[in-house]
N, C-alpha and C positions, 0 to 999 in steps of 0.2 A: 122643486128639488128637495130631497131628503135632507133634513138638518140634524144638528147635534141633539136637539130636543125631541126627536121622534121617539116613539115608543117601539123599542125593539123586543123581539122574543126574549132575549137575554142580553146580558152585557158582555158575553163571550165575543172576542174579536172575530173568531171564525164564523160564528153564527151571524154577526152583523155583516161581514163580508158577503156571506151567502145571500143575504137579503138584497144586495146590489147585483150580484153576478151568479147566483146559485141555480138558475134555471137551465134548461137544456140548450138554450140558444144564445144567450148573451155573450159567452166567451167565444162562440163561433163567429159572431158578428165582430167582436173585438179582434179576433185572430185575422179575419178578412181585412179589417182596417189596418192592422199591422203589416199586412202583405200588400197594401196599396189600394185596396178597394175603397171607394168613397160614395158610390151612387147606389140607389135602391136596386136598380137592375143588376148591378154587380153582385150584390148580396143574394139576390134571387138565383143567380147563375151558379152559386156554390153547389158542390156535389151533395151536400146534406139535404137539399131541397126544402128549405124553410118555407112553410105556408105563408102567403102574403099577409094574411090578417095577423099572424104572430110576428112576422118581421116588422110590420108597422107598429105594433104594440111594443116590441122590444126596443126599437129605435127611439120611440117616445120615452120609454122608461129610462133608457141609458142617458138620454138628454136631460130628463128631469133629475136624475141622480148625479149630474155633472160630469159624466164620463165622456160625453161627446157633445159637439155643437153642430148645428146644421146651418147651411148657408145656401140661398137660392143660386142656381146657376142658369136657370131658364125662367122666363116670365110667363109665357102662354103655351101650355099650362105651366104653373109654377112647379118646378122640380128642384130638389135639394141635393147638395153634397154633404157628406158627414165627415167630421174630423175629430180625432181624439183630443181631449183636453189633457193637461198635465196629469190629472187624476186618472184618466183612462189609459194614457201612455205608460204610466207607472205599473200597469198590469202586465206589460211585456215580459219582465223577468219571471213572473208567475207562470205565464204561458210557456215560456222556454223551459222552465223546470218541469212542468206537466208533460211536455213533449219528451224530455229526457227520461222521466219516470216511465212513461208509456213505452218508449223504445226499449227500455231495460226489461220490461215484463211482458210485452206483447210483440212477439216476433213478426206477426203478419201486418203490422202497421206500416204505413208508407213513410218515406223520408220527407221531412219538410223541405221547402225551397232552400237552396244552398246558402243564402244570406240570412236565413231566419235567426241563426245564433249570433250573428255579428251586428245586427241592428240594435240600436239602443233607444230608450224612450225619447231622448232629445231628437233623434233622427225623425221620429214620427211627428213630433211637434213642428218640425221644419216644413212638413208637407203643406200645412195650411198657409204658410207664408209664401210658398212657391206658387200657389194657385192665385190668379188674379182675383181681386175682390170686386 
């Protein structure tokens, strides 16, 4: 996991945030998790078509950075479910504001699911507790 003592490009908060979520795919994975997806195959099914090698890499990086946790749901072969941590769930308002900005300036974008603007970070954290361990 990245720590406070890591060497960042700069001390700018935005620059540091982009080191965690600034690639093309991380926010898409977090978006999918906010919308209820939790399994590798769920993320693969997203319309953006994330390549499997990149998906595996981003899930690992998001876990290492403390934005999500994984938990096995199947033994043979071992398969995992992914859940947002408080640090990851706190990105929900950022995603909501990005969607609002995009809808304001890009007329051809699609509308998010109806409940996207009503869910809160704490709702996302409750999902891990509802799934049996």
